[in-house]
C-alpha positions as CSV (number, residue, x, y, z in Angstrom):
1,X,127.7,42.3,121.5
2,X,130.4,41.2,119.1
3,X,133.3,39.1,120.4
4,X,135.8,41.4,122.0
5,X,133.5,44.4,121.8
6,X,133.6,46.3,125.1
7,X,130.3,47.2,126.8
8,X,129.3,50.7,127.7
9,X,130.2,51.8,131.2
10,X,128.5,54.1,133.7
11,X,131.8,55.6,134.9
12,X,135.5,55.6,134.0
13,X,136.1,53.7,137.3
14,X,133.8,50.9,136.2
15,X,135.6,50.7,132.8
16,X,139.0,50.5,134.5
17,X,137.8,47.8,136.8
18,X,136.4,45.8,133.8
19,X,139.7,46.1,132.0
20,X,141.6,44.9,135.1
21,X,139.3,41.9,135.2
22,X,139.9,41.2,131.5
23,X,143.7,41.3,132.1
24,X,143.2,38.9,135.0
25,X,141.1,36.6,132.8
26,X,143.7,36.8,130.0
27,X,146.4,35.6,132.4
28,X,144.2,32.8,133.7
29,X,143.2,31.6,130.2
30,X,146.9,31.6,129.1
31,X,148.2,29.8,132.2
32,X,145.4,27.5,133.3
33,X,142.6,27.5,130.6
34,X,139.2,29.1,130.2
35,X,137.5,26.9,132.8
36,X,139.9,27.8,135.6
37,X,139.8,31.5,134.6
38,X,136.0,31.5,134.7
39,X,135.9,29.9,138.2
40,X,138.5,32.4,139.5
41,X,136.4,35.3,138.1
42,X,133.3,34.0,139.7
43,X,135.1,34.3,143.1
44,X,136.2,38.0,142.6
45,X,133.9,39.7,140.1
46,X,131.4,42.1,141.5
47,X,127.8,42.0,140.4
48,X,128.3,45.0,138.2
49,X,130.2,43.0,135.6
50,X,129.2,40.1,133.3
51,X,131.7,37.3,133.5
52,X,130.8,36.1,130.0
53,X,131.7,39.5,128.6
54,X,135.0,39.5,130.5
55,X,135.9,36.1,129.1
56,X,134.9,37.0,125.5
57,X,137.0,40.2,125.7
58,X,140.0,38.3,127.1
59,X,139.8,35.6,124.5
60,X,139.5,38.2,121.7
61,X,142.6,40.1,123.1
62,X,144.6,36.9,123.2
63,X,143.6,36.1,119.6
64,X,144.5,39.6,118.4
65,X,148.1,39.4,119.9
66,X,150.5,37.6,117.6
67,X,152.2,34.7,119.5
68,X,155.7,33.8,118.9
């Protein structure tokens, strides 16, 4: 899977949950760093999602948005 590429989902609900977690990770990375975001995700992410994929997507989203 390429960096930032979203995985396939079994349902629209699973996709929405994943995107919510990506948003949570983006906020964590921006405010506290990747390590903190990863630890926070480990506490809340259900087994149906890959934390690595969530972090990759969040980082790609942050890189795609111009800062300034």
